[in-house]
KEMIVEX-284901 format. One record per residue (C-alpha): residue in three letters; chain; x, y, z. Coordinates in Angstrom, 1 decimal, padded with zeros to 4 digits. Each point is the difference from the previous one (the first is absolute). Layout:
BEGIN
+---------+--------+--------+--------+--------+
! residuo ! cadena !      x !      y !      z !
+---------+--------+--------+--------+--------+
!     ALA !      A !      X !      Y !      Z !
...
+---------+--------+--------+--------+--------+
//
This chain:
BEGIN
+---------+--------+--------+--------+--------+
! residuo ! cadena !      x !      y !      z !
+---------+--------+--------+--------+--------+
!     UNK !      A !  013.7 !  021.4 !  006.6 !
!     UNK !      A !  000.7 !  000.5 ! -003.6 !
!     UNK !      A !  000.9 !  003.0 ! -001.5 !
!     UNK !      A ! -000.5 !  001.3 ! -003.6 !
!     UNK !      A !  003.0 ! -001.2 ! -001.1 !
!     UNK !      A ! -000.4 ! -003.6 !  001.3 !
!     UNK !      A ! -003.8 !  000.4 ! -001.7 !
!     UNK !      A !  001.5 !  001.0 ! -003.5 !
!     UNK !      A !  002.8 ! -002.5 !  000.4 !
!     UNK !      A ! -002.8 ! -002.9 !  000.7 !
!     UNK !      A ! -002.5 !  001.8 ! -002.7 !
!     UNK !      A !  002.6 ! -000.4 ! -002.6 !
!     UNK !      A !  000.9 ! -003.8 !  000.8 !
!     UNK !      A ! -003.4 ! -000.9 ! -000.3 !
!     UNK !      A ! -001.0 !  002.0 ! -003.0 !
!     UNK !      A !  003.4 ! -001.9 ! -001.6 !
!     UNK !      A ! -001.2 ! -003.6 !  001.1 !
!     UNK !      A ! -003.4 !  000.9 ! -001.2 !
!     UNK !      A !  001.3 !  000.9 ! -003.4 !
!     UNK !      A !  002.7 ! -003.0 ! -000.4 !
!     UNK !      A ! -003.3 ! -002.2 !  001.0 !
!     UNK !      A ! -002.3 !  001.5 ! -002.7 !
!     UNK !      A !  002.7 ! -000.5 ! -002.3 !
!     UNK !      A !  000.2 ! -003.8 !  000.5 !
!     UNK !      A ! -003.5 ! -000.3 !  000.2 !
!     UNK !      A ! -000.7 !  001.5 ! -003.1 !
!     UNK !      A !  002.7 ! -002.0 ! -002.2 !
!     UNK !      A ! -001.7 ! -003.0 !  001.9 !
!     UNK !      A ! -003.1 !  000.9 ! -001.3 !
!     UNK !      A !  001.2 !  001.0 ! -003.3 !
!     UNK !      A !  001.9 ! -003.3 ! -000.2 !
!     UNK !      A ! -003.2 ! -001.7 !  001.1 !
!     UNK !      A ! -002.3 !  001.8 ! -002.6 !
!     UNK !      A !  002.3 ! -001.1 ! -002.6 !
!     UNK !      A !  000.1 ! -003.8 !  000.7 !
!     UNK !      A ! -003.7 ! -000.3 !  000.4 !
!     UNK !      A ! -000.3 !  001.9 ! -003.6 !
!     UNK !      A !  002.2 ! -002.5 ! -001.8 !
!     UNK !      A ! -001.8 ! -002.5 !  001.5 !
!     UNK !      A ! -003.3 !  001.2 ! -000.9 !
!     UNK !      A !  001.1 !  000.1 ! -003.5 !
!     UNK !      A !  001.2 ! -003.7 !  000.2 !
!     UNK !      A ! -003.6 ! -000.7 !  001.5 !
!     UNK !      A ! -002.5 !  002.3 ! -000.8 !
!     UNK !      A ! -002.9 ! -002.7 !  001.4 !
!     UNK !      A !  001.9 !  000.2 !  003.6 !
!     UNK !      A ! -001.1 !  003.9 ! -000.5 !
!     UNK !      A ! -003.2 ! -000.7 ! -000.8 !
!     UNK !      A ! -000.5 ! -002.4 !  003.0 !
!     UNK !      A !  001.7 !  002.6 !  002.2 !
!     UNK !      A ! -002.5 !  002.8 ! -001.3 !
!     UNK !      A ! -003.4 ! -002.4 !  000.2 !
!     UNK !      A !  001.3 ! -000.9 !  003.6 !
!     UNK !      A !  000.6 !  003.3 !  001.0 !
!     UNK !      A ! -003.3 !  001.5 ! -001.4 !
!     UNK !      A ! -002.1 ! -002.9 !  001.7 !
!     UNK !      A !  002.0 !  001.0 !  003.3 !
!     UNK !      A ! -001.0 !  003.5 ! -000.4 !
!     UNK !      A ! -003.6 ! -000.7 ! -001.2 !
!     UNK !      A ! -000.4 ! -002.2 !  003.1 !
!     UNK !      A !  001.5 !  003.1 !  002.6 !
!     UNK !      A ! -002.4 !  002.2 ! -002.0 !
!     UNK !      A ! -002.8 ! -001.8 !  000.6 !
!     UNK !      A !  000.7 ! -000.7 !  003.7 !
!     UNK !      A ! -001.9 !  002.9 !  001.7 !
+---------+--------+--------+--------+--------+
//
């Protein structure tokens, strides 16, 4: 059986790992956002096309009831 001490050790381990993972994911998202922002500044029509495609997709999904 598990003791309270074992449960606390496991909980601390999980919290530490989740903190590390969330930090890595945050760094990756920040990098992706920075790259996509730079790409859209250099290619504004790509942003217009992406916005139009997303608008069309949302419109189609909303109209299907």
